[in-house]
N, C-alpha and C positions, 0 to 999 in steps of 0.2 A: 142543906140545899135539897129541894124536892126533885125526885126523879120521875120520869114518865114511863108507865108501863105501856108496851106496845099493844095496840087494839088487837082483838082476836082476828079481825080481818084487816090486814095491813096493806097500805098502798104506798107506792112511790109517787111523788107529786112533782110536776114540772110546771113552773110559772114564769111569766115574762113581766119585767118591770113596767109599770104604768108611766105614761108621759108625765102626768102631774100626780105625784104620790107622796108616800111616806118620807118625811124629812130625815129619817134615820137610815135611809138606804145606803148612803156613802159610808157611814160609820159601820153599819152591820156588815156590808159586803167586804169592806176592808179587813175587818176583824176575822170573818169567816175565811177569807182567802189566805191570811197569814197564819191560820190555824189557832188563833187565840181562844175561840170559843165557837159553840154551835148555837145559833139563834133560834128561838121558838116564836111562831107567829100563829094568830087565830084565823080560822076560816070564816069568812062572812059572805052573804049573798046580797046582791043588789039587782036592780032592773036589768043591768047589762052583763051579768054573769057572776062568777064566783071569784072572790079575791082573798088574798093573804093580807092580814092587818097586824101591825106591830102594837096598835093601841086600840082606838075606838072602831069596832067592827061595824058600826052603823053609818059612818061617814066615808063615802067613796073617795073623797079627795085626800084621805089619808091612807089609802091602800098601799100596801108595799109592792104587790105584783099580782097579776091576774092568772089564774090557773088555766093552762091550755092543754094539759094532758095528765092522765093518771094511768098507772098500771099496777098490777099485783106484784108481790115479791116473787111469785111463781111464774112471772112473765105471761100471765093469761091475757088474751086479747080483749081490749076494751074499746068500744067505738065511741065517737064523739056524742052519739045519741044516748049512751049509757051514763055519761058523766053526771047530768043533773040528778038522776034517781040515786046514784051512789052518794054524791056529796050532800044531798039534802039531809041525809042521816047524821052527817058530821058537822053541819053548820052550828056555830055557837061556842061558848066558852068551855064546854066539856071535852072538846077535842082541839088539837092544834097540829101544826106541821113543824117538825124539827128540821131546819134548814142545815144541810151539811155541805153545800157546794154553791159557788157563784161563779158563773162564766159569762162575762159581758153583761148583758141585760137579762140573762136567764138564771133562774135559781132552781135548785132541786132539793128535795128532802123527803122525810118519811112522816106519814100521818100517824099520830099517836093519840091514845086516849089519856086525858089527864087523870092519873090516879096517884095521890101522894103516897110514897113509900119511905119509911124511915131509912135514910141513907147516911146517918151520922157516921163520918169516917172514924170517930173515936170508939164506936161500938163494934163488937164482934158481929159478924154476920149470923152467928148463932142466935142472936137476939131477935132476928126476924123470921126464924124457922117457924113453920106452922101457918103463918099468914103472909110471909114475905116471899121473896123470889127464890130462896133456897129450896122451899118445898115444891115450887113450880118446876125448877130445873131438875129436881130429883125425880119428878114424874116424867119429864122428858127422857132422862137417862133410863128409867125403868121401861119406858116404851121402846127405846132403842134396844135394850137388852132382850126384851121379850120377843121382838120380831127377828132377832138374830143379827142385828146391825152393829151391836157393840158387845165386847166381851165384859162380863160382870166385874171382873177385877180392874179392868181399864175404866169402866164407868165409875167405880168407887174412887179411883185415884183422880179422875177428872174432877169429881165433886170436891175432893180435898184441895186440889190446886186452885180451883175456882174460888173456894172460900178463903184459902190463905191469902190469895192475891186481891181480895176484895171485889172480884168480878161479879159475884152474886148480888152486889149492890147496883149493878148496871143492867137493868131489865132490857133495854134495847139491845145491848151487846149479847146478852144471853140468848135473846130470841134469834138474833142473827146466827149465832152458833148452832142453835137447835135446827134452824132452817137449813144450814149447811149439812148437818148430819143427815137430815131427811133426804135432801136433794141428792147427796152423794150415794146413799143407799139405793134410792130409786133408779139412779142411772147406772151404777156399777155393781150393786149387790155384793155378792161374795166371789166375783170373778178374779179378783187380785190374789195371786198365790202368796204374796206377803201379807202379813197381818199387823195391826197396830201394836206397837210395843210401848211398854212403860220404860222411860229412860232410867239409866242407872248412873248417877242419881238423877232425880227430877230437879230441874233448875229452881233455885231459891233467889228471889230478888233482894240483894243486899241493901238497896236504896229505896225499898217500898215505902217505909214510914216516912222517910225524908220527902219522897215525891208527893205523898198524900198531904203533908203539911204545907207543901207549895201548891196545893190544889191541882196536882197533876195525877195522872193514873200511872200504875206500875209498868215496867217494861214488858211484861208478859201481856198485859191488857193492850198495850200499844201495838205489839206484834200481832195479836189476834185481830184487832180492829182493821189493821192494814191488810192482813191476809183475807179476811172476810169481805173486804171491799174490792178484792181483786187486784191489789196494787203490789208490785214487786218491792222487796225491801232488802237492805243489806245490814247485817249485824257486824259492827266494826269496833275495834279496840285493841288493847294489848293482849298478849298471849295469856292463856290460862284464866281468862275472866268469864268463861262459861258460854261462849257463843254458840258452840256446837250443841251443848246440852240444852241451851235455851231453844235452839232450832228444833231439836227432837221433842222437847216438851210442847212446843206449839203444835207439832204434828200429832202428838198424843191427844191434846185438847180438841183438835179437829177430827179425831178418831179415824185417821188415815195412816198408812205406812208412809215411809219417806225413802226417796232415793238419794244417794250422795255421790258426787263427782268431785274429786280433788284435783286442782289444776297444778300444772307445772309450766315452766317457760318453753319446754320442748314438746308440749302436748300436740298431737296431730288431730285434725278434724275427725278421723275415724273413731277416736276415743269418745267423741261426743255424739256422733251420728250412728255409730255401729260399724264393726269391722266386716269386711267381705271375706268369706272363707269358702272352702270347697266341701261338698257333701259327697262322700264316697259310700254311703250306706247301701246303695243299690249293688255296687260291686261286691261288698262284704256279704250281702244277703244272697248273692248268686251262689255262694259256696256254703250255704247253711243248710241245715236238715230240712227247713221249710221249703227252700228252693228245690231240694232233691225230690220232695213229695210232689211239688208243683210240676216238676219235669216229668215224673212218672205218670201223673194224671193227664199231662198234655199228650202222652203217647196214645191215649184213647182218642181216636180220630173223631168220635162224636162229642167229646167234651170241649166244645168251642171256647167256653169261658176260661178253662185251665190253659188252653193253647194261647189265648190272647194275653193272659196274665204273665205267662212264662216269656212270651216274645217281648212284652213291654219291659220286664225285668232285664232281659239281655240287652235291650236297646239302651236302657238307663245305665247299665253297668259299663257300656262301652265308651261313655262320655263322662266328663266331670261336671257336676252341677255347681254353679256359683250361687252362694246364698248370702243374704244380708243378715248378720247377727244383730240381735237387739242390743241397745245400749240402756244405761241407767236413765237417760233423758227420754228415750222412746217409751220405756216402761212407765215412767212417771206421767207422760202424756196419755198413754193408752188407758191407765187405770185412775187418773185424776189424783195422783199422789202429791205430797210436798216434795219439791225438788230443791235439795241443798247443794249450792255451788260453793264448795269449800275452797278457801284460799284463792278467791276469785282474782285478787290482784297479783297473783303469780302467773296468770294467763297472759298471752300475748294480746294486747288491746284490740288489734284487728280481728283476730280469731274470735275473741269473746264477743265483740260487737256484731259479728256476722250472724250469730244466731240469737243472742239476747235481745237485740233490737227488734228482731221479728217477733219474739215471744211477747214483748211488752208493747207492741205497736197497736194491739187491739184488732188485728186482722182476723184472729180466730184460728190461724193455722201456721205451722212451721214447715218449710220446705226441707225435707231430708233427702239427700242424694240416695238414689236407689229405691226410695219409697214414694217420693212425690210429696204432696201437701198432706201433712198429718194434723188433724184437729187438735187445737188447744182447748181442752174442756174448761168450762167456767169453774170447775172445782179445783183445777191445777193451781198450786201455790208456788211462787218463786221466792226463795230465800238465798241470799248470798252471804258468805262470811269473809272477812278479811282483817288481817292485822294492820295496824296503823304504823307508819314509819319503820317498816320492817326491811331488813337488808335484802336486796334482790327483788323487791316487789316492782310491779308495773303500775303506772297511773292510767286507769281506764279513761277512754275518751269522754268528752263532755256530753255527747249525744246519748251515750249509754247511761251515764250517771244521772242525766236529767230525767230519765224514765224510772228512777228508783227512789224510794225513801231510805234514809239511813238512820239507824239507831246506834248511838255510841255507847258502848259499855265501859264505864269508868272503872279504875282500879278500886276495889272495895276497901272501905275504911278498916274492916276486920276480915281476915280470911278464915276465922274459926268456923263459921257456919258451912262454908264451902268445904273445908277439911273434914268436918264431922259428917256431912252428907255423903261425900265421896268415899271416905274410909269405911263407914258403916255399910254402905252398899256393897263395897268390895269384900268386907268380912263376911257378910251374909252369903254372898255368892260363893266364896271360897269354902265356907263351912268348917273352917279349922277351929275357930273360936266362937263362943256363944256371947252375944251382946247382953250382959247382965250388969248388975250394979258394980261389981269389981272391974269389969272391962271399962264401964263408963268412967269410973274414977281415974283409972290409969290413963285412959285416952284423953280425958280432959286436961290432965297435967301436960301430956305430950303436945296437945294443940296449943296451949299457952306458950310453951317453950319455943315451938316452931314459929309461932306468930312473932314473938320477940326477935328471933333471929332473922326472920323474913324482913321485919321493919328495919333492923340494923343494916341488912344488905341493901334494902331499898334506899336508905339515906346515903350509903356509899356510892350509889349510882347517880346522884344528884350533886352538881357543883353549886353549893349554896354560898360560896364565898368564904366559908370557914373550913371546908375540907381540902386537904392537900390534894392537888390534882393528880399526884402520883398514886394516891390511894383509891382513886375512882375506879369503879368496875362497871361493866356493861349491864344492861337489863337482862342478860341471859340467866342470871341467878334467880330472877323473880319467876321461877318455874314451879308453879303450884302443882302441876301434875307430877313433877319429880318428887316434891315433898309428900304428896299423898302416897306414892308408891313406897317411899322410904318408911312412912309411919305404918303402913299396912304390913310390910315385911318384918318390921321390928316387933309390932304387936302379935304377930303370928309365930315369932321365932322362939318364944318361951325362954328368953334370957340367953340364948346362944349367940347373940350378936348385940351390937350397940346401935342406938339411933344415930350417933355421930358417923359411924361407918356407912350406914344406909344413905344418909344425906350426902356423904362424900361420893358414893356411887351414883345416885340418881340425880343429884343437883350439881355439886361442885365440879365433878369430873366432866360434865357436859358443857362447862364454861370455858372461855379462852384460857389457854395454858398460863399466860402471865397474870391471870387474875386469881388462880386457884390458891396460891399461898396466903394471900390476904384474907380470903373467905374461910380458910381452915384456921387461921390464926384467931379470928374473933369468935369462932363457933363455941369454944368451951365457956364463954361468958354467958351463953344463953341455953345451950344444950348440955344437960348434966348427966345423961344416960347413954 
């Protein structure tokens, strides 16, 4: 399937359905609305204006919609008088508009130049380096690094992740990403005290190949597209499926730091908006050596500045100042970060809706008590994470959920890639063992044993009609984080402990008491060390 490379000068186009027009309108608009695909239409010019055509660009009776406005991706102002001069350059079959939204009789999309790029899903993106989009994105990364907007190590990892997830085959998404990098740097520069981090480990999509076979994009690509479009999204699924690592990987690809706020049922609004505290620094300063020098200087009757400073210091010291401390949310808004609302369905629905609905309403500001209206910058990204069917969770209200897109993370068919990535990251960080051939051989055997035990535990948690109900266990044992900790400690112990003992500590002993005996009984069938 051919891809379209975004033109050097890119425009957002808005058009209105014509009264008598393209017979494909209903089918195309329905498909776009339900997310089945993005339609492409050609720009044509008639005596009455500029139109979008799904077929013959010379027959006005077959027009899809009439263009009524265009704007640049940089939100530059374009008057009605400017439109003809701009569109004349793009009329014809060498350019088209990729429609991405239909609302009533209005459509909107992006003007693209038609350049066929080899996007065979079966080929590695390495096959298009040199004249494909990998080289173009590498130039964009080099540009960001050279101007100080991106760390070189982060840039290298971004290119690796984009290639691994087939995102370099999507020219339009790549250009959106590059535009975000530029826009963020131009607005915030290096003001943020936090810097972009490479997650440990970086998220690996276990279902990528399967998604591609079904003509869908991977879950990282889906998350990027949603974030770059300014839409809030929720990562949901079972525990230990990588929702938080995925969220921090999205932040790295956007080249911005992230703030994280973990919810609980008893959380107060102050944890979201910021605590009020007292500032006694003036009182403390009154008894410092600096204050002593200031007092001595003030004795000089001619030193009016010293007298004024000393009197001001005394006045401040005699009263307590109330200050509003910053919160993770306020920092994310101030610096245009990715904001991760972790365990969002542990929050009280009314509390959660009180600020999330404001953020996602498109008003452009959030009212924070003690601060007033705080701008929500265009670069701010909203990501929520939540476990499904988890004990003690709250059902968020429909008004809130209607403002969000949801990505469901399935349980992976194999956990070995997840184990390998996380264990190797921890081993490198700890520095106790070197990842060489001997380590890899030993670790590979451990991964296979753990996966077999994990699958056995998983089957015990499902009543398939053949399992004795008394033998059923909860999904608490499907604790991939616990298995990772167990493997790391075993591999670093040098033979001074067993993997069985580590799994007992980090996994089995965290399960309900009445399930532990069954889990320990079957372990020797799969874990041999």
